[in-house]
Steps between C-alpha positions, in 0.01 A plus 500: 500500500179545698298259286791247502482497887130475490530201266752333728263531794201379312703194382472350844126569525408381153757282329434170660397170345154395412350171359148406404406253795156370616463843682366636165160439358599603147617815316523656156849643461403621151270760642747639761721814483855442378437122499465497872181438707365591826521183681251583776177451298609155406546368845282205601233561764711328768813705412293814501369423858855427599615837359230701689602327814860572463419858400290551821824429710701787344470835680389788261479265207260692302526858351769716333419829696483520874491802748705501815414762764660585833500813707357709226729370232372329191707278276352361161679180425478409141602156359644544157577287201848616369414406139247682303130435398230710341284436805729723699325803355198419708697418813672855478180692471415491876866515609584835330323711766654304774834553346429882486398492873781314623800659681723233327495199294730209596604251227736208519751704311458830317583579153758749621664242699528264209637761274755578757587125536526470111811720514687234700361166384829320577406532862220257432712229351565312825130409507511335178833327523633231718765580765859475367618145478160341467361362190148368406639215285656346819166514686294301246528163336662477150157410348313796657793732412489386135126536496522851649765634277307383183191683630707820578681493170167606325511813721860574400653390833810312473588207731796701647276792571224278648764335728550826677133603537274467801241213449203731575588714215538220252167340598349831361602390151347156539156630614416784268185520303380668177226687690683827498545487119123462458390801718544401859749729655529711193354806688619670816445309819299642783803612698610714199147637455472608862850662499423679181166633643674615815753679308217680298324581830812627666483230776848397623598138420729304731659153482446243767846351433820534294489397140720188547283363797283274284803353321687460831201311637497256200875458530486432877304183442717198600706394204403147549132603472567698197675203325218270593229737349706543194525127446114461561451789251716331249329162524131596555257506195331824555249732348624827671262700291210331697643611824568847376132537376358328818691752729418797294139407482483430878652842554239676312231314688655618821592137589869488432554266796260248338724504193814441711339207682418335162872574392622323821299202421627469153867585566719211370190272504622298208828416683569225740557751774356480855243764555645602830830577326316720238328681788830546686667653184211738431483606866876566479428729201226677683696556813781694320312662216177591676502463882822668580432785273149541636643532859743776393238676311243503792778622740568799274126585463455493868751777536302733262281772660319643182117484536448341161736255326461257206703197465515306167682176505456151318174347600687178617641711799151569641354179628603235742633481865816689405329722228498891522133513611540246794813666613335839499215356698730352753671849530152649610349608177125444416461343159199518277468390133425781261192461266579316172 
């Protein structure tokens, strides 16, 4: 259940369209992991300069480990990748003593919370299903519906079942990659490793939210926006493995925001869609899945009095005007980046 939730959240960050446009100076897909490439090294010089300029506008755009201090309290904020990678062994090495020294470790959701939620999975159904009386086949053109059900049939999803599902969930089936089957994500993500290390050290682990919060955020997106994104995902020619690899490599370079900017540039680029509409849709996603949750998390952290805390959340939550780091700074914390 925990990995399914993480996958659903990553879908909105990773599973967007990409096309080989003049931004790229050339690439060799055959040499890339899981048939995907890191798109950043193949930017033209002009695109690279534009990327650096946009990156400079984002608060706390660089780094996966920051330290917040206020009134004698220290909070180590760790940006995580939910899927696994062998490079996380090296990341964990300096974190273990910090975990042992912490009074508590906060994660988005703890394993204990997820195990408890597993006992009543029916409570989660409302986040995957449309409200009673609403049907997806009535919200799409006949041609799009036929194309969608043909694609979903390969995943064992019948047309009748699809008609009752929320569009955000069905998009997940259209935008998957083979990367996990080839090693990406085959190991524990950084959240799991940190939680396991805390358990070994006897450090308490706490959740920043309830298990259903991430799913509730996805389901709270306006239904019209969900349908629009589903239509774009259905029509777009995409190499989602490129986006997966780009974001993963950007994460390990401590430059996830850079990867997210490239993703924004390429989203639905092969479709005849106004860029302002793409920006609006992705901003809508960020608002409900990232920003609202960030504010709730920071409010909870501000109430804690322990001298030493660690917070481990998806790295996409850290940067930006409404990112966890900027919100903590606005709350009076001093922020400094930990050494790489």
